[in-house]
C-alpha positions as CSV (number, residue, x, y, z in Angstrom):
1,M,20.8,-11.1,-30.6
2,T,19.9,-9.0,-33.6
3,T,17.1,-6.5,-32.9
4,M,14.8,-4.7,-35.4
5,D,13.3,-1.3,-36.1
6,L,9.6,-2.1,-36.6
7,T,6.2,-0.5,-36.5
8,V,3.3,-2.8,-35.7
9,I,0.1,-1.3,-37.3
10,N,-3.6,-2.2,-37.2
11,A,-3.1,-3.7,-33.7
12,N,-5.3,-4.0,-30.6
13,L,-2.5,-3.3,-28.1
14,W,-2.4,-4.2,-24.4
15,D,0.9,-2.7,-23.2
16,G,0.4,-3.7,-19.6
17,D,-1.8,-0.8,-18.5
18,G,-5.6,-0.8,-18.5
19,D,-8.0,-3.7,-18.6
20,T,-8.5,-4.2,-22.3
21,P,-6.5,-3.9,-25.5
22,Q,-6.8,-0.6,-27.4
23,P,-6.3,0.2,-31.1
24,R,-2.7,1.6,-31.2
25,D,0.5,1.2,-33.2
26,L,3.6,-0.2,-31.5
27,H,6.9,1.4,-32.5
28,V,10.2,-0.4,-32.0
29,R,13.7,1.2,-32.3
30,G,16.8,-0.8,-31.6
31,G,14.8,-3.5,-30.1
32,R,13.0,-1.3,-27.6
33,V,9.6,0.4,-27.5
34,H,9.7,3.9,-28.8
35,A,7.2,6.8,-29.0
36,A,7.5,7.3,-32.8
37,K,8.3,5.3,-35.9
38,A,11.9,4.9,-36.9
39,I,12.8,6.3,-40.4
40,H,13.6,3.0,-42.0
41,A,11.4,0.8,-39.8
42,K,9.8,-2.3,-41.3
43,E,6.0,-2.1,-41.1
44,L,4.0,-5.1,-39.8
45,D,0.3,-5.2,-40.3
46,V,-1.3,-7.6,-37.8
47,G,-4.8,-7.2,-39.2
48,G,-6.6,-6.2,-36.0
49,R,-5.1,-8.9,-33.8
50,V,-4.4,-8.5,-30.1
51,V,-0.8,-7.7,-29.3
52,T,0.5,-8.1,-25.7
53,P,3.8,-8.4,-23.9
54,G,5.4,-11.8,-23.9
55,F,4.7,-14.4,-21.3
56,V,7.1,-14.5,-18.4
57,D,7.4,-17.8,-16.5
58,A,8.3,-16.9,-12.9
59,H,9.5,-20.4,-12.0
60,I,11.2,-22.8,-14.3
61,H,14.1,-25.3,-14.2
62,L,15.4,-24.6,-17.7
63,L,18.4,-26.9,-18.0
64,L,16.6,-29.8,-16.2
65,A,13.7,-29.2,-18.6
66,G,16.0,-29.4,-21.6
67,E,17.5,-32.7,-20.3
68,S,14.0,-34.1,-19.7
69,L,13.3,-33.7,-23.4
70,M,16.0,-36.3,-24.0
71,H,14.5,-38.9,-21.5
72,L,11.6,-41.3,-21.7
73,D,8.3,-39.4,-21.0
74,L,5.9,-41.3,-18.7
75,S,3.5,-38.4,-18.2
76,E,0.7,-40.1,-20.2
77,I,1.0,-43.4,-18.3
78,K,-2.2,-44.5,-16.6
79,S,-1.5,-48.1,-15.5
80,R,1.2,-50.7,-14.6
81,D,0.8,-52.4,-17.9
82,S,1.5,-49.2,-19.9
83,F,4.3,-48.3,-17.5
84,E,6.0,-51.7,-18.0
85,A,5.5,-51.5,-21.8
86,A,7.1,-48.1,-22.0
87,I,10.1,-49.3,-20.0
88,E,10.4,-52.4,-22.3
89,G,10.2,-50.2,-25.5
90,A,12.8,-47.7,-24.3
91,H,15.1,-50.5,-23.2
92,E,15.0,-52.2,-26.6
93,S,15.8,-48.9,-28.3
94,L,18.8,-47.9,-26.2
95,P,22.4,-49.0,-26.9
96,E,24.0,-51.4,-24.5
97,G,25.5,-49.7,-21.5
98,R,23.3,-46.6,-21.6
99,W,21.2,-45.9,-18.5
100,L,17.4,-45.6,-19.0
101,I,16.2,-42.3,-17.5
102,A,12.5,-41.5,-17.4
103,T,10.4,-38.7,-16.0
104,G,6.8,-37.7,-15.5
105,W,5.0,-40.5,-13.8
106,N,2.2,-39.5,-11.5
107,H,0.5,-42.3,-9.5
108,T,-2.2,-40.0,-8.2
109,Q,-3.7,-40.0,-11.8
110,W,-3.8,-43.9,-11.9
111,E,-6.6,-46.2,-10.9
112,G,-5.8,-47.4,-7.4
113,Q,-3.0,-44.7,-7.0
114,C,-0.4,-47.4,-6.2
115,L,3.3,-46.5,-6.2
116,P,5.4,-48.2,-8.8
117,D,8.3,-50.3,-7.4
118,R,11.4,-52.0,-8.7
119,T,9.4,-55.0,-10.0
120,W,7.8,-52.7,-12.6
121,L,11.3,-52.2,-14.2
122,H,12.2,-55.9,-14.8
123,A,11.8,-55.6,-18.5
124,A,15.1,-53.6,-18.6
125,G,17.1,-56.6,-17.2
126,D,20.4,-55.4,-15.8
127,R,20.3,-52.0,-17.4
128,P,20.2,-49.3,-14.7
129,V,16.8,-47.6,-14.7
130,V,15.8,-44.4,-12.9
131,C,12.3,-43.0,-13.2
132,W,11.6,-39.7,-11.7
133,R,8.1,-38.8,-10.5
134,C,6.6,-35.7,-12.1
135,D,7.5,-33.5,-9.1
136,W,11.1,-34.8,-9.0
137,H,10.7,-35.4,-5.3
138,S,10.3,-39.2,-5.7
139,V,12.1,-41.7,-7.9
140,V,11.8,-45.4,-8.5
141,V,14.9,-47.4,-9.5
142,N,15.6,-51.0,-10.4
143,D,17.9,-53.6,-8.8
144,A,20.9,-52.6,-11.0
145,V,20.8,-49.1,-9.4
146,L,20.0,-50.3,-5.9
147,R,23.3,-52.3,-6.0
148,L,25.2,-49.0,-6.5
149,L,23.6,-47.2,-3.5
150,D,24.7,-47.0,0.1
151,L,21.5,-48.2,1.8
152,D,23.2,-48.0,5.2
153,S,23.0,-44.3,5.1
154,P,22.2,-41.9,8.0
155,A,18.8,-42.1,9.7
156,A,17.7,-38.8,8.1
157,V,18.1,-40.4,4.7
158,Q,17.0,-43.9,5.8
159,E,13.5,-42.6,6.6
160,H,13.1,-41.6,3.0
161,I,13.8,-45.0,1.6
162,V,10.4,-46.6,1.0
163,R,10.1,-50.2,2.1
164,D,7.4,-52.8,1.3
165,D,5.2,-54.6,3.8
166,C,8.0,-57.1,4.4
167,G,10.5,-54.4,5.2
168,D,12.4,-54.8,1.9
169,V,13.6,-51.9,-0.2
170,S,10.8,-51.2,-2.7
171,G,13.0,-49.2,-5.1
172,V,11.2,-45.9,-4.3
173,M,13.2,-43.1,-2.8
174,V,11.8,-39.7,-1.8
175,E,13.4,-36.4,-0.9
176,S,16.9,-36.7,0.5
177,A,17.1,-40.4,-0.5
178,A,16.4,-39.5,-4.1
179,W,18.8,-36.6,-4.2
180,E,21.6,-37.8,-1.9
181,L,21.7,-41.5,-2.9
182,V,20.3,-41.8,-6.4
183,N,21.2,-38.6,-8.1
184,P,25.0,-38.8,-7.5
185,V,25.3,-42.2,-9.2
186,I,23.6,-41.3,-12.4
187,P,26.1,-40.7,-15.2
188,P,25.9,-37.1,-16.2
189,L,25.4,-36.0,-19.8
190,S,28.3,-34.6,-21.6
191,A,28.8,-30.8,-21.6
192,A,28.0,-30.7,-25.3
193,A,24.8,-32.6,-24.7
194,R,23.8,-30.3,-21.8
195,D,24.4,-27.3,-24.0
196,E,22.2,-28.8,-26.6
197,A,19.5,-29.5,-24.0
198,L,19.6,-25.8,-22.9
199,S,19.3,-24.7,-26.5
200,R,16.3,-27.0,-27.1
201,A,14.6,-25.8,-23.9
202,I,14.9,-22.2,-25.0
203,D,13.4,-23.0,-28.4
204,V,10.4,-24.6,-26.6
205,M,10.0,-21.5,-24.4
206,L,9.8,-19.3,-27.5
207,H,7.4,-21.6,-29.3
208,H,5.0,-21.2,-26.4
209,G,5.4,-17.4,-26.3
210,V,7.6,-17.3,-23.2
211,T,10.0,-14.4,-23.7
212,G,11.4,-14.3,-20.2
213,A,11.7,-16.7,-17.2
214,R,13.2,-17.0,-13.7
215,C,15.3,-20.1,-13.8
216,M,16.3,-22.2,-10.8
217,E,19.9,-23.5,-11.5
218,Y,23.0,-24.6,-9.7
219,R,26.1,-22.4,-9.8
220,K,28.2,-24.8,-11.7
221,D,25.6,-25.0,-14.4
222,I,25.2,-21.3,-14.6
223,E,28.9,-20.9,-15.1
224,L,29.3,-23.8,-17.6
225,H,26.1,-23.4,-19.6
226,F,24.4,-20.1,-19.1
227,L,27.1,-17.5,-18.9
228,P,28.7,-18.5,-22.3
229,I,25.4,-17.5,-23.9
230,S,24.7,-14.4,-21.8
231,H,25.4,-12.0,-24.8
232,S,23.5,-14.1,-27.4
233,V,20.5,-15.4,-25.5
234,G,17.1,-14.5,-26.8
235,P,14.6,-14.7,-23.9
236,R,15.4,-12.7,-20.7
237,L,16.6,-15.0,-17.9
238,S,16.6,-14.1,-14.2
239,L,18.7,-16.8,-12.6
240,V,18.2,-18.1,-9.0
241,Q,21.1,-20.0,-7.4
242,L,20.0,-23.4,-6.1
243,D,23.1,-24.0,-4.0
244,R,21.9,-23.5,-0.4
245,T,24.5,-24.9,2.0
246,L,25.8,-22.5,4.6
247,P,28.1,-20.7,4.5
248,L,26.5,-19.4,1.3
249,D,28.8,-18.4,-1.5
250,T,27.5,-15.8,-3.9
251,A,30.7,-13.7,-4.3
252,W,31.5,-15.5,-7.6
253,R,28.6,-13.5,-9.3
254,H,30.6,-10.3,-9.2
255,E,33.1,-11.8,-11.6
256,A,30.5,-13.0,-14.0
257,S,29.6,-11.4,-17.4
258,W,25.9,-10.5,-16.9
259,T,23.7,-8.6,-19.3
260,D,20.4,-6.9,-19.1
261,R,18.9,-10.1,-20.5
262,M,20.6,-12.5,-18.1
263,F,21.6,-11.9,-14.5
264,L,21.6,-13.5,-11.0
265,S,18.6,-12.3,-9.0
266,G,18.2,-14.7,-6.0
267,C,19.0,-17.8,-4.0
268,K,16.5,-20.6,-3.3
269,A,15.8,-22.8,-0.3
270,F,13.5,-25.8,0.2
271,F,11.3,-25.8,3.3
272,D,9.3,-28.9,2.4
273,G,8.4,-31.4,-0.3
274,T,5.3,-31.9,-2.4
275,L,1.7,-33.0,-2.0
276,G,2.1,-35.8,-4.6
277,S,5.0,-37.4,-2.7
278,R,3.1,-36.6,0.6
279,T,6.1,-34.7,1.9
280,A,4.6,-31.1,1.9
281,R,4.6,-30.0,5.5
282,L,1.1,-29.5,6.9
283,R,-0.2,-28.1,10.2
284,K,-2.6,-31.0,10.5
285,P,-1.9,-34.6,9.4
286,Y,-2.7,-35.9,6.0
287,S,-6.3,-37.2,5.7
288,D,-5.1,-40.3,4.0
289,D,-2.2,-40.8,6.4
290,P,-3.1,-39.6,9.9
291,T,0.5,-40.5,11.1
292,S,2.1,-37.9,8.9
293,H,2.3,-34.2,8.7
294,G,4.8,-34.3,5.8
295,V,8.4,-33.3,6.3
296,W,10.6,-30.3,6.9
297,L,13.6,-30.2,4.6
298,E,17.2,-29.0,4.7
299,L,17.5,-25.5,6.2
300,A,14.0,-25.6,7.8
301,L,14.8,-29.0,9.3
302,S,18.0,-27.7,10.8
303,N,16.6,-24.4,11.9
304,Q,19.0,-22.5,9.7
305,D,16.3,-20.9,7.6
306,E,16.6,-17.4,9.1
307,A,20.4,-17.5,9.0
308,W,20.2,-18.5,5.3
309,C,17.7,-15.7,4.6
310,K,20.0,-13.1,6.2
311,A,23.0,-14.4,4.2
312,V,21.0,-14.0,1.0
313,V,19.8,-10.5,1.9
314,D,23.3,-9.4,2.9
315,S,24.6,-10.5,-0.5
316,G,22.0,-8.2,-2.2
317,L,19.9,-11.1,-3.6
318,A,16.3,-12.2,-3.2
319,P,15.5,-15.1,-0.9
320,V,13.3,-17.5,-2.8
321,I,11.6,-20.2,-0.7
322,H,9.9,-23.4,-1.9
323,A,7.0,-23.9,0.4
324,I,4.0,-26.1,-0.5
325,G,2.2,-27.2,2.7
326,D,0.4,-24.7,4.9
327,A,3.0,-25.1,7.7
328,A,5.8,-24.4,5.3
329,V,4.0,-21.5,3.7
330,G,3.4,-19.9,7.1
331,R,7.0,-20.3,8.0
332,A,8.3,-18.9,4.7
333,L,6.1,-15.8,5.2
334,Y,7.5,-15.3,8.7
335,V,11.1,-15.7,7.5
336,L,10.6,-13.2,4.7
337,R,8.6,-10.6,6.8
338,D,11.4,-8.0,7.0
339,V,13.2,-8.6,3.7
340,P,13.6,-5.3,1.8
341,D,10.9,-5.1,-1.0
342,E,13.4,-4.0,-3.6
343,L,15.1,-7.4,-3.4
344,R,11.9,-9.0,-4.6
345,P,11.7,-12.0,-2.2
346,T,9.2,-14.7,-3.1
347,V,7.3,-17.6,-1.7
348,E,7.3,-20.3,-4.4
349,H,4.2,-22.6,-5.0
350,A,2.1,-22.0,-1.8
351,E,-0.2,-24.9,-2.7
352,V,-1.9,-25.2,0.6
353,V,-2.8,-21.9,2.2
354,A,-4.3,-21.6,5.7
355,A,-6.8,-18.8,6.1
356,E,-4.9,-17.4,9.1
357,D,-1.8,-16.8,6.8
358,L,-3.7,-14.7,4.2
359,A,-3.1,-11.4,6.2
360,M,0.7,-12.0,6.1
361,M,0.6,-12.1,2.3
362,R,-0.3,-8.4,1.8
363,G,2.4,-7.0,-0.4
364,M,4.3,-10.3,-0.6
365,R,5.3,-11.7,-3.9
366,M,3.7,-15.2,-4.3
367,S,5.1,-17.1,-7.3
368,V,2.5,-19.8,-8.0
369,Q,1.5,-22.3,-10.6
370,P,-2.2,-22.6,-11.4
371,T,-1.5,-25.8,-13.5
372,H,-0.3,-27.4,-10.3
373,R,-3.6,-26.6,-8.7
374,A,-5.4,-28.2,-11.7
375,E,-3.3,-31.3,-11.6
376,D,-3.4,-31.8,-7.9
377,A,-7.2,-31.3,-7.6
378,A,-7.6,-35.0,-8.3
379,M,-5.7,-36.0,-5.1
380,A,-6.6,-33.0,-2.9
381,P,-9.8,-34.5,-1.3
382,A,-7.9,-37.7,-0.3
383,R,-4.8,-35.9,0.8
384,L,-6.4,-33.0,2.6
385,G,-10.1,-33.8,3.2
386,E,-12.1,-30.6,3.8
387,R,-8.8,-28.6,3.5
388,A,-8.9,-29.3,-0.3
389,R,-10.5,-25.9,-0.8
390,C,-7.2,-24.4,0.6
391,V,-5.3,-25.6,-2.5
392,L,-3.9,-22.4,-4.1
393,P,-6.9,-20.2,-3.3
394,L,-6.1,-17.6,-5.9
395,R,-9.1,-15.3,-5.3
396,D,-8.5,-15.2,-1.5
397,M,-4.8,-14.5,-2.1
398,Q,-5.6,-11.7,-4.6
399,E,-8.1,-10.1,-2.3
400,A,-5.6,-10.4,0.6
401,G,-3.2,-8.2,-1.3
402,A,-0.7,-10.9,-2.4
403,R,1.3,-9.9,-5.5
404,L,0.8,-13.0,-7.7
405,S,3.1,-14.1,-10.4
406,F,2.6,-17.2,-12.5
407,G,4.9,-19.9,-13.7
408,T,4.8,-23.5,-14.7
409,D,7.7,-25.2,-12.8
410,W,8.7,-26.9,-16.1
411,P,9.6,-29.8,-16.3
412,I,7.4,-30.6,-13.3
413,V,4.5,-29.8,-15.6
414,P,4.8,-28.8,-19.3
415,I,5.6,-25.2,-20.2
416,D,2.2,-24.1,-21.4
417,P,1.2,-20.5,-20.3
418,L,-2.2,-20.9,-22.0
419,A,-2.9,-23.9,-19.7
420,T,-1.8,-21.7,-16.8
421,L,-4.3,-18.9,-17.8
422,R,-7.1,-21.4,-18.4
423,A,-6.6,-22.9,-14.9
424,A,-6.6,-19.5,-13.2
425,I,-9.5,-18.0,-15.2
426,L,-11.8,-21.0,-15.5
427,G,-11.1,-22.5,-12.0
428,T,-11.1,-26.1,-13.3
429,D,-9.1,-29.2,-12.7
430,A,-7.0,-31.0,-15.3
431,N,-10.1,-32.7,-16.7
432,G,-12.0,-29.4,-17.1
433,Q,-14.2,-29.9,-14.1
434,P,-14.9,-27.1,-11.6
435,F,-12.6,-27.1,-8.6
436,F,-13.7,-24.5,-6.1
437,D,-14.2,-22.2,-9.0
438,D,-15.1,-19.3,-6.6
439,Q,-11.3,-19.0,-6.5
440,R,-10.8,-18.1,-10.1
441,L,-9.3,-14.8,-11.3
442,T,-10.5,-12.4,-14.0
443,P,-8.8,-12.6,-17.4
444,V,-6.9,-9.3,-16.8
445,E,-5.8,-10.4,-13.3
446,A,-4.4,-13.7,-14.7
447,I,-2.8,-12.1,-17.7
448,R,-1.0,-9.5,-15.5
449,A,0.2,-12.4,-13.3
450,S,1.5,-14.2,-16.4
451,M,3.1,-11.1,-18.0
452,T,3.8,-7.8,-16.3
453,D,3.6,-8.9,-12.6
454,A,5.7,-12.0,-13.4
455,A,8.2,-9.7,-15.1
456,E,8.4,-7.4,-12.1
457,A,9.0,-10.3,-9.8
458,C,11.8,-11.5,-12.0
459,G,13.5,-8.1,-12.0
460,F,12.6,-7.4,-15.7
461,E,11.2,-4.3,-17.3
462,A,7.4,-4.9,-17.2
463,G,5.1,-4.1,-20.1
464,L,5.5,-2.6,-23.5
465,R,6.2,0.8,-22.2
466,R,8.6,3.4,-23.7
467,G,12.2,2.3,-23.4
468,H,11.4,-1.3,-22.5
469,A,12.4,-4.3,-24.4
470,A,10.1,-4.9,-27.4
471,D,9.3,-8.5,-26.5
472,F,5.7,-9.2,-27.6
473,L,3.1,-11.7,-28.8
474,V,0.5,-11.5,-31.6
475,W,-2.6,-13.5,-30.8
476,S,-5.1,-15.4,-33.0
477,G,-8.0,-14.3,-30.7
478,D,-8.6,-12.1,-27.7
479,P,-7.4,-13.7,-24.4
480,F,-9.2,-11.0,-22.5
481,T,-12.6,-12.2,-23.7
482,D,-12.1,-16.0,-24.5
483,I,-9.1,-17.8,-23.2
484,S,-10.5,-21.1,-24.4
485,T,-10.0,-20.3,-28.1
486,A,-7.2,-17.7,-28.1
487,S,-3.7,-18.8,-29.0
488,V,-0.3,-17.2,-29.7
489,Q,0.4,-16.9,-33.4
490,A,3.8,-15.2,-33.3
491,T,6.5,-14.4,-30.8
492,Y,8.8,-11.4,-31.1
493,I,12.0,-10.5,-29.1
494,G,13.5,-7.1,-29.6
495,G,11.1,-6.6,-32.5
496,K,12.4,-9.7,-34.3
497,L,10.2,-12.7,-35.1
498,V,11.6,-15.7,-33.2
499,S,8.6,-18.2,-33.4
500,G,5.4,-18.6,-35.3
501,H,4.0,-16.5,-38.1
502,I,1.0,-14.3,-38.9
503,P,-1.3,-15.5,-41.6
504,A,-2.0,-13.0,-44.4
505,E,-5.7,-12.4,-43.6
506,P,-5.9,-8.8,-42.4
507,R,-8.9,-7.6,-40.4
508,S,-9.6,-4.0,-39.6
509,V,-9.3,-2.7,-36.1
510,S,-12.9,-2.0,-34.9
């Protein structure tokens, strides 16, 4: 993309060093930070506003997020009546023959916390309906979809088909049943529609001040949708390959046309599920289901996790491990214990952390989502009992020497880095109520985790330092002193404005 020669004047600049912004100019030449003003540089007076590096989202599903923008959004649903009304409204608006795909429902936020089932989808008649839970680890489908599924599947999949009290299939599928039975029968979007979805997702990123991200994507999608834009993409994208079947194939990457703004950095494995679907693997049983510890998934279930990790390391890429329950987190830390630091291995999510595992986190990159903590606070006491205080204990992890990087996991939760900062700094749940707020971070700790430390974990240049990409934000207020009111007014990539604007109301730098 086009870059600019620019000098930002009258700024309070935080370049990634120090604890507070300082009055300083920012010089940009050829899209990169420079020590001096270019001869023909445009001058931008930001009127005393705070300028920082752009946000970096350390965990995102970019193509999936773009596709979710095209589906029915059930994230605001709070009851069966509103669920059924949303399905009916979407059904009436769709052309005949089109599947109804919805995302975002979260039964732990509803009164009674009852799971939906296929009877909730009757308003759609014979139209196939697929409704993904917000975590994408559970799905509810109607009879039209059930008729397409092989319900006489292997036992490992059978156990993830939820049945009602009479033993009948409820329409809810979790984990392998959702991915191996339901996902393959859903008609895919056209290549053009998926390209449009990716473009829309990138626009949303920039609107929220996210100038870089680590994206979890499948090889075929990387080749079909990401590589064609590798030389024109705006935000920096560090791609992580989701294909994880052994033997692992990563040799294809050597023939790809990567740039300094888009490259393959790692491979991902899933060790367990999620708290919301009650599939996160715990050391002790769930408090609201004493018969269950959650589940091991895929490579961890088949004891191929260490072989997978070695294959990733041998390919020169970072092992990236999804681990949410404390048993899974402990196992991921053990598997990654000897991985060379320069590969940047990460544990992803780490939502339940046992005290005995904190010592293993010293020096380990932990890619976490404070907004998950805030959202899951509502169910944590029921799911975990007294272990609720172990839900993403940010302060304990920071003091143990973990290298924290923040992301959103979009589309699992909305891409909103300000909500991420508020959750980490204020220590509140999704309703603004304190949730073990002794675990909150300081503003500068949280901002580093959302910007420079996240950039380092992704393999990007970190901070607005000389020679680095001039990707920066201009703020309406000071996020270091009041995250509740500060917001991003303008986003720049390579010195070029890509989102927002700066109102003409200059204020002097104090």
